[in-house]
C-alpha positions in Angstrom: 77.6 142.2 97.5 75.0 140.6 95.1 77.6 140.7 92.3 80.2 139.2 94.6 77.8 136.5 95.7 76.9 135.6 92.1 80.6 135.6 91.0 81.7 133.5 94.0 78.9 131.0 93.4 79.8 130.6 89.8 83.5 130.2 90.5 83.0 127.7 93.3 80.5 125.8 91.2 82.9 125.5 88.3 85.7 124.4 90.7 83.5 121.9 92.5 82.1 120.3 89.3 85.3 120.4 87.3 83.4 121.4 84.2 86.3 123.7 83.3 90.0 123.5 84.1 90.7 125.1 87.5 93.1 127.7 86.0 90.5 128.7 83.3 87.9 129.2 86.0 90.4 131.4 87.9 90.9 133.5 84.7 87.2 133.8 84.2 86.9 135.0 87.8 89.5 137.7 87.2 87.9 138.8 83.9 84.3 139.0 85.2 85.4 140.7 88.5 87.1 143.4 86.5 84.4 143.8 83.8 81.6 144.2 86.3 83.6 146.2 88.8 83.0 143.7 91.7 86.1 144.9 93.5 89.2 147.1 92.7 92.1 145.5 90.8 94.3 145.5 93.9 91.7 143.2 95.6 90.9 141.0 92.7 94.6 140.3 91.9 95.8 140.3 95.5 96.6 136.6 95.2 99.6 137.4 93.0 101.1 139.5 95.8 100.5 136.8 98.4 103.4 134.8 99.8 101.4 131.6 99.0 101.6 132.2 95.3 105.4 132.6 95.3 105.8 129.6 97.6 103.9 127.4 95.2 106.0 128.6 92.3 109.3 128.1 94.1 108.0 124.6 95.3 107.6 123.5 91.7 111.2 124.6 90.9 112.7 122.8 93.9 110.7 119.7 93.0 112.1 119.7 89.5 115.6 120.0 90.9 115.1 117.2 93.4 113.8 114.9 90.7 116.3 115.9 88.0 119.4 115.3 90.2 118.0 111.9 91.3 118.2 112.9 95.0 114.5 112.0 95.7 114.8 108.6 94.0 118.0 107.9 95.9 116.5 108.7 99.2 113.3 106.8 98.5 115.2 103.7 97.4 117.4 103.8 100.4 114.5 104.0 102.9 112.1 101.5 101.2 114.9 98.9 100.9 115.1 98.8 104.7 111.3 98.4 105.2 110.5 95.1 103.5 110.3 92.7 106.5 106.5 92.5 106.4 103.5 94.1 104.7 102.6 96.3 107.8 106.3 97.2 108.1 106.4 98.3 104.4 103.2 100.2 104.6 104.4 102.1 107.7 107.7 102.8 105.9 105.9 104.3 102.9 103.7 106.5 105.1 106.7 107.6 107.0 108.5 108.4 103.8 105.6 110.6 102.5 105.8 112.6 105.8 109.6 112.9 105.7 109.7 114.2 102.1 107.1 116.8 103.0 109.7 118.6 105.1 112.0 119.1 102.1 109.8 119.0 99.0 106.9 121.5 99.1 104.8 120.1 96.3 102.2 117.4 97.0 102.0 116.6 93.3 105.8 116.5 93.0 106.2 114.1 95.9 103.5 111.8 94.5 105.1 111.9 91.0 108.5 110.9 92.6 107.3 108.3 95.0 104.6 106.4 93.1 106.8 104.8 90.5 109.4 103.8 93.2 106.7 102.4 95.5 105.1 100.4 92.6 108.6 99.0 91.7 109.0 97.9 95.3 105.6 96.3 95.1 106.7 94.3 92.0 109.9 93.2 93.8 107.7 92.1 96.8 105.4 90.0 94.7 102.4 92.3 94.8 101.0 92.3 91.3 98.6 94.9 89.9 95.2 94.6 91.4 96.4 92.9 94.6 95.3 94.2 98.0 98.9 94.9 99.1 99.7 96.9 96.0 96.5 98.9 96.3 97.4 99.7 99.9 100.9 100.9 99.0 99.5 103.2 96.3 96.9 104.6 98.7 99.7 105.1 101.3 101.4 107.4 98.9 98.3 109.4 98.0 96.7 109.7 101.5 100.0 110.0 103.3 101.3 112.7 101.0 98.1 114.8 101.3 96.9 114.2 104.9 100.1 114.3 106.9 101.6 117.3 105.0 98.9 119.6 106.4 100.9 119.7 109.6 103.9 121.3 107.8 103.2 124.9 106.8 104.7 125.2 103.3 104.1 121.5 102.3 100.8 121.6 100.4 98.4 123.9 98.5 95.6 124.2 101.2 98.2 125.3 103.7 99.4 127.9 101.4 95.9 129.1 100.6 95.3 129.2 104.4 98.5 131.3 105.0 97.7 133.7 102.1 94.0 134.1 103.2 94.9 134.8 106.8 97.5 137.3 105.7 95.1 139.0 103.3 92.1 139.1 105.6 93.6 139.6 109.1 97.2 140.7 108.5 98.5 137.7 110.5 101.6 135.9 109.2 101.8 132.2 110.1 105.3 131.0 111.1 106.8 127.6 110.5 107.7 126.2 113.9 104.6 127.3 115.9 102.4 125.8 113.2 104.3 122.6 113.2 104.1 122.3 117.0 100.3 122.9 116.9 99.5 120.3 114.2 102.2 117.7 113.9 101.5 115.6 117.1 97.9 114.8 116.1 97.4 115.6 112.4 100.9 114.4 111.5 102.0 111.6 113.9 98.7 110.2 115.3 96.9 110.5 111.9 99.9 108.7 110.3 99.4 105.8 112.8 95.7 105.7 112.1 96.4 105.7 108.3 98.8 102.7 108.7 96.3 100.8 110.8 93.4 101.4 108.3 95.6 100.4 105.3 96.6 97.1 107.0 93.0 96.4 108.0 91.4 97.1 104.6 94.2 95.9 102.3 96.2 93.1 104.1 98.7 91.0 102.1 101.8 88.9 102.3 105.2 89.8 100.8 107.6 87.6 98.9 111.3 87.8 99.8 112.8 90.8 98.0 116.1 90.5 96.0 118.9 92.6 97.4 118.8 96.2 96.3 121.5 97.5 93.9 124.3 99.6 95.4 123.3 103.3 95.3 126.8 104.6 94.9 128.2 107.9 96.1 126.4 111.2 95.8 127.1 113.0 92.6 128.3 116.6 92.7 124.9 117.9 91.9 123.3 115.9 94.6 125.8 117.2 97.2 125.2 120.8 96.2 121.4 120.4 96.2 121.5 118.6 99.6 123.4 121.6 100.9 120.9 124.0 99.4 117.9 122.1 100.8 119.6 121.9 104.2 120.0 125.7 104.3 116.4 126.2 103.1 115.0 123.9 105.7 117.0 125.6 108.4 115.7 129.0 107.4 112.2 127.7 107.3 112.5 126.3 110.8 113.9 129.5 112.2 111.6 132.0 110.4 110.3 133.3 113.7 113.9 134.3 114.6 115.0 136.0 111.4 111.6 137.2 110.3 111.9 136.2 106.6 108.8 134.5 105.3 109.1 130.9 104.1 107.9 132.1 100.7 110.9 134.4 100.2 113.3 131.7 101.5 111.8 129.3 99.0 111.9 131.9 96.2 115.6 132.5 96.9 116.3 128.8 96.8 114.4 128.5 93.5 116.5 131.3 92.0 119.7 129.5 92.9 118.3 126.4 91.2 117.6 128.4 88.1 121.0 130.2 87.8 123.0 129.2 84.7 126.0 126.8 85.4 125.3 127.0 89.1 121.7 125.8 89.3 120.0 122.6 88.3 117.0 123.6 86.2 117.3 125.1 82.7 115.0 127.8 81.4 113.5 125.2 79.0 112.6 122.9 82.0 111.3 125.9 83.9 108.9 126.7 81.1 107.9 123.1 80.4 107.7 121.5 83.8 106.5 124.3 86.2 102.8 124.0 86.6 101.8 127.7 86.0 98.1 126.6 85.8 98.2 125.7 89.5 99.9 129.0 90.3 97.0 130.9 88.5 94.5 128.7 90.4 96.1 129.7 93.7 96.0 133.3 92.8 92.3 133.0 91.8 91.4 131.3 95.1 93.1 134.0 97.1 91.6 136.8 95.0 88.2 135.3 95.5 88.7 135.2 99.3 89.7 138.8 99.2 86.6 139.8 97.2 84.4 137.8 99.6 85.9 139.7 102.6 85.9 143.2 101.0 82.3 142.9 99.8 80.9 141.9 103.2 79.7 138.6 101.8 81.8 136.7 104.2 80.2 138.3 107.2 76.7 137.6 105.8 77.5 133.9 105.2 79.2 133.7 108.5 76.1 134.8 110.3 74.1 132.3 108.3 76.4 129.5 109.4 76.3 130.7 113.0 72.5 130.5 112.9 72.5 126.8 111.9 75.5 125.6 113.9 74.8 124.6 117.6 77.3 126.9 119.2 76.7 127.3 122.9 78.3 129.6 125.5 80.4 127.8 128.0 80.7 124.6 125.8 84.1 125.0 124.2 84.4 121.4 123.0 81.0 121.5 121.4 81.9 124.7 119.7 85.3 123.3 118.7 83.6 120.3 117.1 81.1 122.6 115.4 83.9 124.5 113.7 85.5 121.2 112.6 82.1 120.1 111.2 81.7 123.3 109.2 85.2 123.1 107.6 84.8 119.3 106.9 81.4 119.8 105.1 82.8 122.7 103.0 85.0 120.1 101.4 82.0 118.9 99.5 81.5 122.3 97.9 84.9 123.7 97.3 87.3 120.7 97.9 90.2 120.9 100.2 92.0 123.7 98.3 89.1 126.0 98.5 88.0 125.5 102.1 90.6 128.0 103.5 89.5 130.6 101.0 85.9 130.3 102.0 86.3 129.6 105.7 88.9 132.2 106.6 86.9 135.3 105.8 84.2 133.9 108.1 86.5 133.4 111.0 85.7 136.7 112.7 82.0 135.9 112.9 82.6 132.3 113.9 85.0 133.4 116.7 82.3 135.7 118.1 79.6 133.0 118.0 81.8 130.2 119.4 83.6 132.3 122.0 86.9 130.8 120.9 89.9 133.0 120.1 90.3 134.1 116.4 93.7 132.4 116.1 92.1 129.1 117.3 89.2 129.4 114.9 91.6 130.0 112.0 93.6 126.9 113.0 90.7 124.5 113.6 89.8 124.5 109.9 93.0 122.6 109.2 91.4 119.5 110.8 88.5 119.9 108.4 90.2 120.4 105.1 92.7 117.6 105.9 89.7 115.1 106.3 88.2 114.4 102.9 85.2 112.2 103.1 85.4 111.4 99.4 88.6 111.1 97.2 87.6 113.9 94.8 87.8 116.4 97.7 91.6 116.2 97.6 93.3 116.6 94.2 96.6 114.9 95.2 94.6 111.8 96.2 92.9 111.7 92.8 96.3 112.0 91.0 97.7 109.2 93.1 94.7 107.0 92.2 95.4 107.6 88.5 99.2 106.9 88.8 98.7 103.9 91.0 95.9 102.3 89.1 93.5 102.3 92.1 89.7 102.4 91.9 87.8 105.2 93.5 85.8 102.6 95.5 88.9 101.4 97.3 89.9 105.0 98.1 86.4 105.8 99.3 86.4 103.0 101.8 89.7 104.3 103.2 88.7 107.9 103.3 85.4 107.2 105.1 87.1 105.0 107.7 89.8 107.6 108.3 87.2 110.3 108.6 85.3 108.4 111.2 88.5 107.8 113.2 89.4 111.5 112.9 86.1 112.8 114.0 85.6 110.3 116.8 89.1 110.0 118.2 91.5 112.5 116.8 89.3 115.6 117.1 89.0 115.1 120.9 92.7 114.6 121.1 93.3 117.7 119.1 91.1 119.6 121.4 93.2 118.5 124.4 96.4 119.4 122.6 95.0 122.9 121.8 94.2 123.2 125.5 97.7 122.2 126.5 99.1 124.9 124.3 96.8 127.5 125.7 94.9 127.9 122.5 91.4 127.7 124.0 
């Protein structure tokens, strides 16, 4: 347990400070865990056997195909061209677009890479020059909308995949698409989207100039039609996974294989090698492996009892206990960032469920509220990437993240508690 604690502290510290690339930290974790015999190889490398690892990999392939065929750019141009009546209208349209794309494009980074150039081009056409409040607001709408709202869709971002893999590894529970969506979409998807639009319009108001008419998009190409069909089948299988019993990871992997087939697919082997972010895949495997080591060594139970001792859980006070769990997962963002919260929180869920008196399944799901609420921009890597691509300062993003966090904790958490109660989760 001591070795596991030292290795976990080192790994989390390197991930939190960013002193080394995330994938290199993961490789160091694998090496040290095996050299010092912290856990068996099956535990250390269990992340590679997790569905989360394969869903991340397949998400990169699908993202390449969507960008390469021009399908994402076409969809984004078509939607944004209809949302130029006013600045609030445009902001709401961009936020809605980030949420809509999350249903068909699993990679946060991929969606930001596709959307940011398009949204900045729309800002140019609307008379919002670099540095203007309106342009900053649109860039932040891409970053925050892409990350925050996608947590309500199971295969749509990295923390969700880490969550699914950690729960499967530690408790043998497999999350399914539709129940997860029903639990989180109303508050963390729709209402948080409304809050995001309101905050952006309040902090970064601006006026638009009349936009010139958009160029005709033309008919879908053959590749776009085939990819649309493939994505439709993939989404249908994701939505019905509780019926057919096939994990979203294996559906995504099969779709990725179709995209990679010679003459039939859309992605060449050169593009697969050059554009798939294998570093992120290794990072995901490292996070899941660390979670498994924490659980197997008993370290998770020890830390869980420590958290229980300082958290004001009280018998017969379910809302207070619900809020306490949200607070724990939110504060963990400071240490391990959003990607690492599920890896650290999930092994503690058993002890936290006992202390709070809430069902284990509820405790596991409450953490989604916390890791989707970064208090500072660095706690969510997609937001940091969006700031870089959009030319936005960290100060502007910090103001937005703090305001959104306050609204989430004061307004959305009580509403989420009521929604959990309506669904019989308390």
